[in-house]
N, C-alpha and C positions, 0 to 999 in steps of 0.2 A: 824363801830364803832363797838369796842371790848364788849364794854358795851352789845348792842345787843345781842353777840351772833354770832349762824348763821343766825341773822334776817340783821344784822349791814351791808351789804354789799348792801340788796337791798330796806329796807326798807326808807322812802322818808318823810322831816319834808316839809308841806308847810305853807305859814304865808299869810294870805289874808286880804285886807279891804273890809268890805263890803258897798258899800255905794246909800244910796236909789235913788239919784239924777241919778244914771249910771242903773238904772231898767227902762228894758222900759216899758210904761206907761201901757199897755196892761197885763202885768206880776200882776194880780190879782187872788186870790182864790174867792172862791164862798160866800164867806163872807167878801168878800172888801179887805182881808190882801195884802200887798203889797210884791210878793215876790223877793227876793235879791236871792236868790239860788234855783233851780229847785229840784221837788221829784227825788232821785237817793240813791243807796247804793254806798258804796267804794269800791275799786277795791283791799282789801286788808283783811288781818285775822282779824285784829283788827283795828282801828283807835284812837286815845286819841286825845281828843279836848281840847284845853284850852283858855278863851277869856282873853285877857287883860284890864283887870281891877281887882284892890287891893281888895283883901280880898274875901270874899264868899258874894253875891249877890244874891235876890232872882231871878228867872227866867232864861231865859239864852239868851236875845235880838236876838227872833224867833226861835233859833233852835226847831225843831219840830221833832217828830217821828210819823210816821204812826201807827195805831193803827191795830190790825188783819182786822176789818171791813173798808177795800176800802176809803178813803173819809175823816175819822175821824182821826184825830193828836191829840198829847200832847205833849204843851210845856216842853223840860227841865227844870226841878224846881230850878238848883241853877247853877251860874257861878262866873268866878273872876278866882284870881291867887291861889286860895286854894283849887280848884276843878278839877277834871281831868274827863270829856263825856267821855266813852268808851262805842264807836260803834262797835258790830258784823258785819264785811264787807262780801263782796259777794265770797269771798275766803274761809273762814273760813265754810260758810253757803255750797258751793259745797263739801269742801272732809268731813264734818259731814252728810253728805246726807240732808240736812237740819234741824239736830239735835237745830244746834245753826241757826237760820234763820239771813237774813243777815237785819241789821237793816236801813230800808227804810227811810230817814229823808230830810227837807227842813227847808230856812230859808224863812219865814214869817211874817214880823209886822202888824201889827194896826198900824193907823194912831199917835196913841201915841206914840207906838213905835218910830215911822218915827222922830217923832219930839224928839222924846228923842237923835235918832242917830245924828242927823243935828244940836242941839243945846251943845250936848257933844263931847267927844273923837272921835266917831264912833265906829262901829264895826270889830275890828281886833281877828282874830283868828289862831291860831297856832295850827297844825292838824299833829299829826305823824300816816302815815299809814307804817303797821306792815306789812310787806311782805318776804315770804320765797324765796329762791334763784328759779329762773324761772325751771330749772330741778328739783328741789325739789319734 
């Protein structure tokens, strides 16, 4: 896409529906949250995440970023069509020598969060992974 300039040919959209019932029963955090997506960083310069919910809503339906202290997580504080969450990817971490560290993140829900997803439209996220050409 020309709208993304030199990144247009190599960037990629992913749309993913997170289903608590598809998560293995043993995928639990130490504090009992159900893990829908394991801890990782994205293979991109940046990733732009939009959750499919109207407006701007509190919380992020489980998207958590790892703090500097391993094992400590903070939930992203807003989600919806009016919010874009920007995550630094592992490529930006590498090309800046760690000046912009990759955001290690996961999707983990409390039992209340699982109940919310199962009684509503679920959790659908559209993510744009902004990537340069492999030869860049």
